[in-house]
C-alpha positions as CSV (number, residue, x, y, z in Angstrom):
1,X,-4.5,11.7,3.6
2,X,-7.9,13.2,1.7
3,X,-8.7,9.5,1.3
4,X,-8.5,9.4,4.7
5,X,-10.1,12.7,5.6
6,X,-13.2,11.9,3.0
7,X,-13.8,7.7,4.7
8,X,-14.0,9.5,8.4
9,X,-16.7,11.6,7.5
10,X,-18.6,8.3,5.4
11,X,-20.8,11.0,3.2
12,X,-19.5,12.2,0.3
13,X,-18.3,15.8,1.2
14,X,-17.8,19.9,-0.9
15,X,-14.9,21.2,-1.5
16,X,-14.5,23.5,0.0
17,X,-15.0,21.3,3.2
18,X,-12.0,19.0,2.0
19,X,-10.7,22.4,2.0
20,X,-11.8,24.3,5.3
21,X,-11.3,21.8,7.5
22,X,-7.2,20.2,6.4
23,X,-6.4,23.7,6.6
24,X,-8.8,24.0,9.9
25,X,-6.9,21.5,11.4
26,X,-3.8,21.8,10.2
27,X,-3.8,17.9,8.5
28,X,-0.4,19.6,5.7
29,X,2.0,21.5,5.1
30,X,2.6,23.2,2.1
31,X,5.1,26.0,0.6
32,X,2.0,26.3,-2.3
33,X,1.1,30.0,-3.2
34,X,-2.1,28.5,-4.2
35,X,-3.3,25.2,-2.5
36,X,-5.9,24.6,-3.2
37,X,-4.9,24.3,-7.0
38,X,-2.8,21.3,-5.6
39,X,-5.9,20.0,-3.8
40,X,-8.4,20.0,-7.0
41,X,-5.2,18.3,-8.6
42,X,-4.5,15.7,-6.6
43,X,-8.4,15.1,-6.5
44,X,-9.4,14.7,-9.9
45,X,-6.6,12.3,-10.5
46,X,-6.7,10.1,-7.8
47,X,-8.8,7.0,-8.6
48,X,-9.2,6.1,-5.7
49,X,-11.4,9.3,-4.9
50,X,-15.4,9.3,-6.8
51,X,-16.7,12.4,-7.8
52,X,-20.5,12.5,-7.1
53,X,-22.0,15.2,-8.1
54,X,-20.8,19.0,-9.0
55,X,-17.4,19.7,-6.7
56,X,-18.9,16.4,-4.0
57,X,-16.4,14.4,-3.2
58,X,-16.1,10.4,-1.8
59,X,-13.5,7.9,-1.3
């Protein structure tokens, strides 16, 4: 889902932008107390998402 979001945007996105978009569009249903940590962990461990700057990612 995060990869699809980054590909659709076609530009690198900062982590707060990714988080805000997911929450605004309600793309993920979660029961996590701290979804930001879950998202950070997912992004950092994914081989399909590349870090292009401090807190900025692209697919």
